[in-house]
C-alpha positions in Angstrom: 0.4 -0.1 0.1 3.1 2.2 1.1 4.1 1.9 -2.8 1.0 1.8 -4.6 -1.1 4.9 -2.4 0.0 8.3 -4.5 -1.1 5.9 -8.0 -4.7 5.2 -6.2 -4.8 8.9 -5.4 -3.9 10.0 -8.5 -6.1 7.2 -11.3 -8.5 7.8 -8.4 -9.2 3.5 -8.3 -7.0 0.7 -6.9 -6.3 -2.6 -8.8 -6.5 -5.2 -6.0 -4.4 -8.9 -6.7 -4.1 -11.7 -4.2 -0.2 -12.8 -4.3 3.0 -11.0 -3.8 4.0 -12.4 -7.4 0.7 -10.7 -9.0 1.5 -7.7 -7.2 5.3 -7.2 -8.4 4.5 -8.3 -11.7 1.5 -5.9 -12.1 3.9 -2.8 -10.6 6.9 -3.9 -13.4 4.1 -3.6 -16.5 3.2 -0.3 -14.9 0.5 -0.6 -13.0 1.7 1.1 -9.7 -1.7 1.6 -8.5 -2.1 -2.5 -7.7 -2.1 -3.9 -3.4 -2.5 -7.5 -3.2 -4.8 -9.5 0.2 -1.5 -11.5 0.1 -3.5 -14.4 0.4 -4.8 -13.1 3.6 -8.6 -13.5 4.3 -9.4 -9.9 2.7 -11.6 -7.5 5.3 -13.7 -4.7 6.1 -10.3 -3.0 7.5 -8.4 -3.8 4.0 -11.2 -1.7 2.5 -11.6 0.6 5.0 -7.5 2.2 4.6 -8.2 1.8 0.6 -11.2 3.9 1.2 -9.7 6.4 2.2 -7.1 6.9 -1.2 -10.0 5.7 -3.8 -13.8 4.7 -3.4 -13.4 2.6 -6.7 -11.8 -0.7 -7.2 -10.8 -3.8 -9.5 -10.5 -6.7 -8.7 -8.0 -8.9 -10.5 -8.4 -12.6 -8.7 -7.1 -15.6 -10.5 -9.0 -16.8 -13.3 -10.2 -20.2 -11.4 -13.3 -21.4 -8.9 -11.4 -20.0 -5.9 -10.8 -17.1 -7.5 -14.2 -16.0 -8.6 -15.3 -17.2 -5.1 -12.6 -14.8 -3.7 -13.7 -12.3 -6.2 -17.6 -12.5 -5.5 -16.9 -12.7 -1.6 -14.7 -9.0 -2.2 -17.2 -7.9 -4.5 -20.3 -8.5 -1.8 -17.7 -6.9 0.7 -17.2 -3.8 -1.3 -20.0 -2.7 -2.5 -21.7 -2.9 0.7 -19.1 -0.3 2.1 -20.3 1.9 -1.0 -17.3 1.2 -2.8 -17.9 1.1 -7.0 -16.9 -2.6 -7.3 -15.6 -3.4 -10.9 -13.8 -7.6 -12.1 -11.2 -7.9 -14.5 -11.8 -10.8 -16.8 -8.4 -13.4 -16.3 -8.5 -15.8 -19.3 -9.7 -19.2 -18.0 -6.9 -21.2 -15.3 -4.4 -17.8 -15.7 -3.4 -15.5 -12.9 -2.6 -11.6 -12.9 1.4 -12.7 -12.8 1.0 -14.9 -16.2 -0.6 -12.2 -17.8 1.6 -9.7 -16.9 4.9 -11.2 -17.4 3.4 -12.6 -20.4 2.5 -8.9 -22.3 2.0 -5.8 -19.9 -0.7 -4.2 -23.1 -2.6 -7.6 -22.4 -2.4 -6.9 -18.8 -3.7 -3.3 -18.5 -6.3 -4.4 -21.5 -8.0 -6.5 -18.8 -7.9 -4.0 -16.6 -9.4 -1.0 -18.3 -12.1 -3.9 -19.5 -13.0 -4.8 -16.4 -17.0 -4.6 -15.4 -18.8 -3.8 -12.6 -18.8 -6.9 -10.0 -22.8 -7.3 -10.6 -22.7 -7.8 -14.2 -19.3 -10.2 -14.2 -21.5 -12.4 -11.8 -24.3 -12.1 -13.8 -23.0 -13.5 -16.7 -21.3 -16.0 -14.9 -24.3 -17.3 -13.6 -25.8 -16.9 -17.2 -23.0 -19.2 -18.6 -23.4 -22.2 -16.1 -27.5 -21.9 -16.0 -29.6 -22.5 -19.2 -32.4 -23.8 -17.6 -34.8 -20.4 -17.3 -36.3 -21.5 -14.2 -32.8 -22.4 -12.8 -31.5 -18.9 -13.9 -34.3 -17.0 -12.2 -33.7 -18.8 -9.0 -29.8 -18.1 -9.0 -30.2 -14.6 -9.8 -32.7 -14.4 -7.0 -30.0 -15.6 -4.8 -26.8 -14.1 -5.6 -27.5 -11.4 -7.8 -30.6 -9.6 -6.4 -28.7 -9.6 -2.8 -25.5 -7.5 -4.5 -28.1 -5.0 -6.0 -29.5 -4.3 -3.0 -26.7 -3.2 -1.3 -25.9 -0.8 -3.6 -26.6 2.7 -1.9 -28.4 4.4 -5.4 -31.9 3.7 -6.6 -30.3 4.8 -10.1 -27.6 2.3 -9.9 -30.2 -0.4 -8.6 -32.6 0.9 -11.4 -30.2 -0.2 -14.0 -29.0 -2.9 -12.8 -32.7 -4.4 -12.7 -33.1 -2.9 -16.0 -29.7 -5.0 -17.2 -31.0 -8.6 -16.0 -34.6 -8.0 -17.3 -33.2 -6.9 -20.8 -30.8 -10.0 -20.9 -32.8 -12.9 -19.3 -36.4 -11.7 -20.2 -37.5 -11.6 -16.5 -39.7 -8.8 -16.0 -38.1 -5.4 -14.1 -41.3 -5.7 -11.8 -40.7 -9.1 -10.9 -37.1 -8.4 -9.9 -38.3 -5.1 -7.7 -40.9 -7.2 -6.0 -38.2 -10.0 -5.1 -35.6 -6.9 -4.2 -38.2 -5.5 -2.5 -39.5 -8.6 -0.4 -35.2 -9.1 0.9 -35.2 -5.5 2.3 -38.4 -6.4 4.3 -36.8 -9.5 5.3 -33.6 -7.9 6.4 -35.3 -5.6 8.2 -37.5 -7.5 10.1 -34.3 -9.6 10.8 -32.7 -6.7 12.6 -35.8 -5.6 13.7 -35.4 -9.5 15.9 -31.9 -9.1 16.2 -31.9 -5.8 17.8 -34.2 -6.7 20.3 
């Protein structure tokens, strides 16, 4: 963080990678606003430190199932803290170090082409599930909870519209489910505080 903080402020975003080698090779390829979680669990405390520099983050984790799961967890945490979270799409089975070492320009392009976390994970569930009913259930359990965390109604509306366009699920149905989630969350909060 001490080496990246000036570039994070200047570019107004941080690139988060998992490991030390990813970090070193990213810096060597010219992406000096890169920081690493260094194999430790990524926590709210890490994000609070980053937020002092920028509230925008690109998650560039390994292009495998474990990297995807770590990115999902970090995305939920980041969105809940008010970050603008994007995810970089790495080639299947590769990691940032491999990409940066092989071709610095390709690494920069991958970061440039990163997409909002919600859109990234929507794409992942669409890739995995072709059955429309099961896809709807995955959207309800994986994507809508992320949208609910967004602090901006405009952003929520954007992603609800995106899901409706890409899946054919009616916007009103998505909004209804989102409202139900919010109501359940409020009830749960009231019960746990009494």
